[in-house]
ChimeraX commands (.cxc) that place a marker at each C-alpha (Angstrom):
marker #1 position -10.44,17.97,22.96 radius 0.5
marker #1 position -8.32,20.47,21.07 radius 0.5
marker #1 position -9.44,18.90,17.81 radius 0.5
marker #1 position -13.05,19.67,18.76 radius 0.5
marker #1 position -12.25,23.39,19.19 radius 0.5
marker #1 position -10.41,23.36,15.86 radius 0.5
marker #1 position -13.40,21.73,14.21 radius 0.5
marker #1 position -15.81,24.30,15.67 radius 0.5
marker #1 position -13.53,27.12,14.48 radius 0.5
marker #1 position -13.42,25.53,11.03 radius 0.5
marker #1 position -17.23,25.42,10.88 radius 0.5
marker #1 position -17.41,29.10,11.87 radius 0.5
marker #1 position -14.99,30.00,9.08 radius 0.5
marker #1 position -17.01,27.95,6.60 radius 0.5
marker #1 position -20.17,29.82,7.64 radius 0.5
marker #1 position -18.42,33.18,7.07 radius 0.5
marker #1 position -17.19,32.10,3.63 radius 0.5
marker #1 position -20.60,30.76,2.60 radius 0.5
marker #1 position -22.14,34.15,3.31 radius 0.5
marker #1 position -19.84,35.58,0.60 radius 0.5
marker #1 position -21.16,33.22,-2.08 radius 0.5
marker #1 position -23.35,34.84,-4.73 radius 0.5
marker #1 position -25.51,32.49,-6.78 radius 0.5
marker #1 position -26.08,33.38,-10.45 radius 0.5
marker #1 position -29.49,34.45,-11.68 radius 0.5
marker #1 position -31.55,32.12,-13.85 radius 0.5
marker #1 position -30.71,33.83,-17.16 radius 0.5
marker #1 position -26.97,33.73,-16.50 radius 0.5
marker #1 position -27.16,30.09,-15.40 radius 0.5
marker #1 position -29.00,29.02,-18.57 radius 0.5
marker #1 position -26.52,30.96,-20.71 radius 0.5
marker #1 position -23.57,29.23,-19.08 radius 0.5
marker #1 position -25.28,25.85,-19.41 radius 0.5
marker #1 position -25.85,26.43,-23.11 radius 0.5
marker #1 position -22.19,27.38,-23.62 radius 0.5
marker #1 position -21.05,24.21,-21.85 radius 0.5
marker #1 position -23.36,22.02,-23.96 radius 0.5
marker #1 position -22.30,23.63,-27.26 radius 0.5
marker #1 position -18.58,23.46,-26.45 radius 0.5
marker #1 position -18.94,19.83,-25.34 radius 0.5
marker #1 position -20.64,18.90,-28.63 radius 0.5
marker #1 position -18.01,20.73,-30.69 radius 0.5
marker #1 position -15.15,19.10,-28.78 radius 0.5
marker #1 position -16.85,15.72,-29.17 radius 0.5
marker #1 position -16.87,16.14,-32.94 radius 0.5
marker #1 position -13.25,17.34,-32.96 radius 0.5
marker #1 position -12.04,14.40,-30.85 radius 0.5
marker #1 position -14.16,11.99,-32.91 radius 0.5
marker #1 position -12.71,13.42,-36.12 radius 0.5
marker #1 position -9.15,13.03,-34.89 radius 0.5
marker #1 position -9.92,9.50,-33.74 radius 0.5
marker #1 position -11.32,8.61,-37.16 radius 0.5
marker #1 position -8.36,10.21,-38.94 radius 0.5
marker #1 position -5.78,8.47,-36.76 radius 0.5
marker #1 position -7.53,5.09,-37.10 radius 0.5
marker #1 position -7.63,5.45,-40.91 radius 0.5
marker #1 position -3.93,6.37,-41.01 radius 0.5
marker #1 position -3.10,3.49,-38.66 radius 0.5
marker #1 position -5.08,1.03,-40.80 radius 0.5
marker #1 position -3.06,2.07,-43.88 radius 0.5
marker #1 position 0.17,1.03,-42.17 radius 0.5
marker #1 position -1.16,-2.22,-40.69 radius 0.5
marker #1 position -2.54,-3.83,-43.83 radius 0.5
marker link #1:1,2 radius 0.2
marker link #1:2,3 radius 0.2
marker link #1:3,4 radius 0.2
marker link #1:4,5 radius 0.2
marker link #1:5,6 radius 0.2
marker link #1:6,7 radius 0.2
marker link #1:7,8 radius 0.2
marker link #1:8,9 radius 0.2
marker link #1:9,10 radius 0.2
marker link #1:10,11 radius 0.2
marker link #1:11,12 radius 0.2
marker link #1:12,13 radius 0.2
marker link #1:13,14 radius 0.2
marker link #1:14,15 radius 0.2
marker link #1:15,16 radius 0.2
marker link #1:16,17 radius 0.2
marker link #1:17,18 radius 0.2
marker link #1:18,19 radius 0.2
marker link #1:19,20 radius 0.2
marker link #1:20,21 radius 0.2
marker link #1:21,22 radius 0.2
marker link #1:22,23 radius 0.2
marker link #1:23,24 radius 0.2
marker link #1:24,25 radius 0.2
marker link #1:25,26 radius 0.2
marker link #1:26,27 radius 0.2
marker link #1:27,28 radius 0.2
marker link #1:28,29 radius 0.2
marker link #1:29,30 radius 0.2
marker link #1:30,31 radius 0.2
marker link #1:31,32 radius 0.2
marker link #1:32,33 radius 0.2
marker link #1:33,34 radius 0.2
marker link #1:34,35 radius 0.2
marker link #1:35,36 radius 0.2
marker link #1:36,37 radius 0.2
marker link #1:37,38 radius 0.2
marker link #1:38,39 radius 0.2
marker link #1:39,40 radius 0.2
marker link #1:40,41 radius 0.2
marker link #1:41,42 radius 0.2
marker link #1:42,43 radius 0.2
marker link #1:43,44 radius 0.2
marker link #1:44,45 radius 0.2
marker link #1:45,46 radius 0.2
marker link #1:46,47 radius 0.2
marker link #1:47,48 radius 0.2
marker link #1:48,49 radius 0.2
marker link #1:49,50 radius 0.2
marker link #1:50,51 radius 0.2
marker link #1:51,52 radius 0.2
marker link #1:52,53 radius 0.2
marker link #1:53,54 radius 0.2
marker link #1:54,55 radius 0.2
marker link #1:55,56 radius 0.2
marker link #1:56,57 radius 0.2
marker link #1:57,58 radius 0.2
marker link #1:58,59 radius 0.2
marker link #1:59,60 radius 0.2
marker link #1:60,61 radius 0.2
marker link #1:61,62 radius 0.2
marker link #1:62,63 radius 0.2
view
């Protein structure tokens, strides 16, 4: 039954830590979401561009 006491203690510690969590306000959350979307689109184009470049270079050597 020692594991049960350890589990209960763990849950108490989780409760204490969850009280420290501060959720962002709506404006901050939308701003962060927009940054993530824009960076994802930019990185998608960069990776796509490198993929296209590498495939063109590879096709030159495999003809």
